[in-house]
C-alpha positions in Angstrom: 148.6 103.6 213.2 144.6 104.3 213.2 143.0 106.6 210.6 140.0 108.0 210.9 138.2 105.1 208.7 140.0 102.9 211.3 138.0 104.7 214.1 135.0 105.1 212.6 135.2 101.1 211.7 135.7 100.3 214.8 132.9 103.0 216.1 130.2 101.3 213.7 131.7 97.8 214.6 130.9 98.5 218.4 127.9 100.9 219.0 125.3 97.7 218.4 126.6 96.0 221.2 127.0 98.8 223.9 124.4 101.3 223.1 121.6 101.4 226.3 124.3 98.9 228.1 124.8 99.5 231.8 128.9 99.5 232.5 129.2 97.6 236.5 132.8 97.6 236.4 136.0 99.1 234.7 139.0 96.9 235.3 142.1 99.5 234.7 145.4 96.9 234.8 148.2 99.5 233.4 147.4 103.2 233.8 150.7 104.1 231.9 149.0 105.4 229.2 150.3 108.3 227.4 148.6 110.0 229.6 147.7 108.1 232.8 144.5 106.7 232.8 142.6 108.8 235.8 142.5 107.2 239.0 138.2 107.8 239.6 137.1 106.3 235.6 136.1 103.7 237.5 133.6 104.9 240.3 132.3 107.7 237.3 131.3 104.8 234.6 129.9 102.2 237.7 126.2 102.2 237.4 125.7 104.2 234.0 124.4 103.4 230.2 126.1 104.1 227.3 123.9 106.7 226.0 125.8 107.4 222.3 129.6 106.7 221.0 130.4 109.5 218.5 133.7 110.6 216.9 135.1 113.7 216.5 139.0 113.2 214.1 140.2 110.2 215.9 138.5 110.0 219.3 135.8 107.7 219.9 133.4 109.8 222.3 131.6 107.6 224.8 128.1 109.7 225.9 127.0 108.9 229.4 124.1 110.6 231.0 127.0 112.3 233.6 129.9 112.4 231.3 131.6 111.6 228.3 135.0 110.0 227.9 137.1 110.4 225.4 139.3 106.9 223.7 141.8 107.6 221.6 143.8 104.4 220.4 146.7 105.9 219.6 149.5 103.7 217.7 148.5 100.2 218.2 145.6 100.4 220.9 142.1 98.4 219.5 138.7 97.5 221.3 137.6 94.5 221.1 134.1 93.0 222.5 134.5 89.3 224.0 133.0 87.3 227.1 134.3 88.9 230.5 135.9 85.8 231.6 138.1 85.7 228.4 141.9 85.4 229.7 143.9 88.1 229.6 146.8 88.5 227.3 149.9 91.0 227.7 149.1 94.5 226.6 145.4 94.2 227.6 145.3 97.6 229.7 141.6 98.6 230.8 138.0 96.2 230.5 135.0 97.7 231.1 132.7 95.0 232.0 129.0 95.3 230.6 126.0 93.7 232.0 125.3 91.6 229.8 128.6 89.3 231.2 130.7 91.1 227.9 133.6 93.4 227.9 134.8 96.4 225.5 138.3 95.3 226.2 141.4 98.1 225.6 143.9 96.6 224.2 147.9 98.6 223.2 151.1 97.1 223.2 152.6 100.5 222.3 150.6 102.2 225.0 150.4 105.0 222.9 146.6 105.4 223.2 144.6 107.6 226.0 141.8 107.7 228.1 140.2 110.5 229.4 137.1 111.6 231.2 135.2 114.8 231.0 132.1 116.4 232.7 132.3 119.2 230.4 131.8 120.1 227.0 133.8 117.1 225.1 134.5 119.7 222.1 135.4 122.4 224.8 138.2 118.9 225.8 142.1 120.6 225.2 142.4 117.4 222.9 139.6 118.6 220.6 139.1 122.3 221.0 140.2 123.7 217.9 140.5 120.9 215.5 139.6 122.0 211.7 136.6 120.1 210.2 135.6 116.6 209.5 136.7 115.9 206.1 133.1 114.0 205.0 131.1 117.3 206.4 129.9 119.4 204.1 132.2 122.4 205.5 134.7 120.9 204.4 134.6 121.8 200.6 136.5 124.2 198.2 135.8 127.2 199.5 136.8 126.6 202.8 140.5 125.2 201.5 141.4 127.7 199.0 140.6 130.2 201.9 142.9 127.6 204.4 145.4 127.4 201.4 145.9 130.7 200.5 149.5 132.0 200.5 150.8 129.3 202.3 154.2 127.6 200.7 153.7 124.0 203.1 153.8 121.1 201.2 150.3 120.6 200.0 150.9 116.7 201.9 151.5 118.4 205.0 149.3 120.7 205.5 146.1 118.2 204.6 147.6 116.2 207.3 147.3 119.6 210.0 144.4 118.8 212.3 143.8 122.3 212.9 143.6 122.2 208.5 140.9 119.4 208.2 140.7 116.0 210.9 141.5 112.5 210.2 143.6 112.9 206.5 146.5 110.4 208.0 149.2 109.3 205.6 148.2 106.7 204.2 145.3 108.5 203.1 146.9 111.8 202.2 148.9 110.1 199.9 145.6 108.4 197.9 143.9 111.3 197.9 147.0 113.4 196.3 146.8 110.1 193.9 143.5 110.5 193.0 143.6 114.1 192.4 146.6 114.7 190.6 149.0 116.7 193.0 152.1 116.5 193.6 152.4 116.1 197.6 155.5 118.6 197.5 153.2 121.5 195.6 153.1 124.4 197.8 149.3 124.5 198.8 149.2 127.7 198.1 150.0 127.7 194.9 147.5 125.1 193.6 144.4 126.9 191.8 140.7 126.5 192.9 139.9 124.0 190.9 142.4 121.3 191.9 141.9 122.2 195.0 138.3 120.8 194.9 139.4 117.9 193.0 141.1 117.2 196.2 138.1 117.7 198.4 136.3 115.1 196.2 139.4 112.5 196.5 139.7 113.3 200.2 136.3 112.3 200.8 136.4 109.3 198.0 138.8 108.3 199.5 137.9 107.9 203.3 134.1 106.7 202.5 135.7 103.9 200.5 137.7 102.9 203.2 135.4 103.3 205.7 133.8 101.0 203.7 136.2 98.4 203.3 137.2 98.4 207.2 139.9 100.0 206.8 143.3 99.0 206.1 145.3 96.2 207.6 148.3 97.8 208.6 150.7 96.4 211.6 148.6 95.9 215.0 145.1 97.3 213.2 142.3 95.6 214.0 138.4 96.5 213.7 136.0 96.3 216.4 134.9 92.5 215.7 139.0 91.3 215.9 138.8 91.2 212.0 141.2 92.8 209.9 140.3 95.9 207.4 140.5 95.5 204.2 141.5 98.7 202.2 145.3 97.4 201.9 144.4 95.8 198.9 143.1 99.4 196.9 146.0 101.3 197.4 147.2 103.3 194.5 150.3 104.3 195.9 150.8 104.1 199.2 154.0 101.7 200.3 153.9 100.5 196.8 157.4 102.5 195.8 159.4 101.1 192.6 155.9 99.7 191.1 154.2 100.8 187.9 151.4 103.7 188.2 148.0 101.9 188.2 147.0 104.4 185.6 150.0 105.2 183.3 152.8 102.4 184.1 155.3 105.1 185.8 157.3 104.3 188.7 155.7 104.9 192.0 158.3 106.8 193.5 158.8 107.3 197.4 159.9 110.7 199.4 160.2 112.1 202.4 158.0 115.5 203.4 157.8 116.1 207.4 159.4 113.4 208.1 157.2 110.9 207.0 157.3 108.3 203.9 155.0 109.7 201.0 154.5 108.2 197.8 153.4 109.6 194.0 153.3 108.9 190.7 155.8 111.0 189.2 153.8 110.9 185.7 150.5 111.8 186.8 150.9 113.9 189.9 152.2 117.5 189.1 
């Protein structure tokens, strides 16, 4: 599933090609995504210029003068800039046709992605309202995390993956950040000192920043906005490395299940 770095990589990839560009047509081939594509999406977008492309959590916000399109890539979605006459493939569900004879094509084999339209403040949309802070913003810090974690018995890995606590820390990056911070993924959030939580905040920021710089992770169906895969998979320390040696101490990396998700950790380095 595309996580925050993959979504941010996509945003940065398409931004320079779409900003101040007019949409002249919207071709919807299949409305059956996670939620049906709005029937009036084409009418709402035609003739409007893209004024900005922001990201909130794993959602892309395409801002126009008269509203905002909220797009989620789902489990396997991707956005690619192509010539408007590029032959359509099986899972190409939506084309946003641009005035420069290109199109932004949304492809989603599993159809867990979604597209929404709102004329109101997108941050008040039911999918975005109530989300936690962005992990790379200053408001996500040790004071904040310690306050949220106080007296909580939930495993720290599940805790930091809760989008109401902090957004965008998915399974891959939670495992990696906990490794860098030296914290066992199953340790109760409320039983971790503020000092160690401070290290975890720094680790989350570091691993996400590094992943964005590297273009995301090469996993499953994800590709960047330019159609090229990300390369952060080469930098992973523990994720999906069961039975391999820890890069720090040489101990065997273990795999466990937390919250019905696989997690990976070093039993020696993480306490």
